[in-house]
N, C-alpha and C positions, 0 to 999 in steps of 0.2 A: 470615220467621216460623219458629218452632221450638216444640218441646214444652218447657215451662218447667221442669217438675219431675216426679218420679216415675220409674217404671221405664224410660221412653223419654226421659228428660231429655236435652235438647240435640239431639234428632233434628230435622233441617230438615223443614219442611212446604211443599209446593208451593202456589202461588197459582192461583186460577182464571184462565184466559186471558181477556183483555179487561178492560174497565173497569166491568162491570155488578155486580161483587160487592165488598162492603166488608168485608174480613176484620177480626175483632177483633184489635187490636194486642197484642203480647206484654205491654206494660205493663198494659193493661186486663184482659187474661186473668189475669195474675198477681194483680191486685187482686181480681178476681172470686173466685178460688179462696182467697184469704186470708180473704174474707168468709164463704164457704160451707163450707170444709173445714178445713184445706187438703187433707186426705187422707181416703180412704173405705175402708170395710171391706165391699166388695161392693155389690150393688144394681144397678138398671137405670136407664140414662139415655136421654133423648130429645133429639136435636139437630134441632129442627123446621125451621129454615132453615139447613141445614148449611153451605152455602158450601164452604169448604175442609175442613170437618169438624174444625177446630181445637179447638173447645170440647169436643165429644164425645170426641175423642182425648185431650185433656188430662185429662178425667175418667177415662178408662180407664187412663191412665198413673199417675194418683193413686189407683187402687184400685177404681174401679167395675168390676163383673164383666162387664156387657154394655151395649151402646149401640145405639140405632136412629138412623140418619141419614136425614133426609128433605130433599129439595130438588126443585124443579120444573125446574131447568136441567140439561140433559144434561152440559154442561161441568163443572158443580159435582159431579155424580155421579161422573164420571170422575176428578176431582181427589180426591174423598173416597176412592175406591178406591185410588188411587196412594198417598195419605198413610197409609191403613191398612196397606197392604202394606209401606211403608218403615218403619213403626213397629212392625210385628209384631202388629197387633191384628185382623187379618182374621177370625180365628176367634171373636172377641168381638163382632162387629158384624153388623148387618143394614142394608142400604141400599135405599131405595125412592125412585123418581122420582115425585113426586106434589105436588099443590097442598096447602097446609097444612090447609085445611078438609076436603077429601076424605080426606087422610091420617088425620086424627083419627077419622073414621068407620070407616076400614079397620082402624085399630089397635084400636078398640073391638070389632070383629067377631073379631079375633084374640086378644082378652082380655089385652092388654098392661096392665101396671100399672107405673108409673114412680116412682122415688124422687127423681129429679133431672131437671129439664127446662130446656133452653136455648131461649129465644125471642129471636132476633135478626133480625126481619123487616126488609125494606128500609125506609128512613126514611119513604118516602111512605105506608107502611101504618101506621095508628094503631089497630090492632085487637088489640093484645097482650092487653088485659084480656078481650075477648070470647073469644079463643082459650083463655085460662086457664079461664074459666067453662065453655066447651064441654068441655074435657078433664075438668073436675070432674064435670059432668053425666053424661058418658059413662063414668065410673068408671075413668079412666086414671091416677089419682093415688093413691098410697099415703098413709095418714095421716102427716102430718109431711113430706110431699114438699116439696123446695125447688124454686122456680121462679126462674130468672134472666131478667129482661126487659131487653133492651138497646134503646135508642132515642135519638132526637135530643134533645140536652140542652135545647133551647128548647121542648120539648113536655112537658106534665105529665099523667100518668095520674091517675085518681082515687086518693085516699089509701086509701079503703075499697072493697074488692072482696069481695063476699059469699063467705064460705067461706075467705078467705085473710087471713093476718096479714102486714101489711107490716113487714118487719124493718129494712130499710135502703135508702137511695138515695145513690149517690155519683156525682159528675160529674167527667168527665175531658175537658176541652175541649168538643168538639162531641158527645161521647158521654155518655149517662147510663145507669146500671145500677141497677135496683131488684130487691131480693131479697124474695120472698114465701114464706111457709110455708102449705101446705094444711092447714087445721085446721077441718073443718066441724062437729066435735062439741063441743069445749070452747068455752065462752064466752070471748070476748076480755075482757081486763081493761080497765077504763076508761082511755082515753087511749092505749092501746098502738097501735091501728090508725091513729090519727090523727096520731101523732107522727112526723115525718119527719126522720131524721138525714141531713142533706145535707152532703157534703164536696165542696169545690171544689178541683180540682188542675189545674194548667196543664201 
């Protein structure tokens, strides 16, 4: 794995020891940022199931100002720290070991507001939509914030999630990625939220 683009382009990233973590491949990572960016002019990002920290670090490399990394596994936390050090983004990052639900409550107390959120939970977890709703309820999302939900491609999340506009879904083998925009004020145009642009790539 490596940083695909931006100021840290080409820097290698360490993997989490063991087989419990499923890192986002460089191919999928590049596709994600082609859909949401590909570059940013500041802003705060949240990598909620950080693993290696690859998604949050890629966002920093492409112009996000700060990123918060959350994971409940100590090996992942150590890997994120090592990868931030090797890419030079230590001063732009905060790292916390916590379970996702508890982390969201803690972030609310600290009054964080995010412009970009990565949700890449273990495939056995099917609560990405609930976590999105929880973040919105607790005021953690800026208007127009982008949320990237990564999950197993044979699973389907609801096309309509209250307060979120579905922008796109793409499938890459066993992995699916859905992009949502947090937009609780403006009314959705007819057909927008229900239309799913699905791309299959092998």
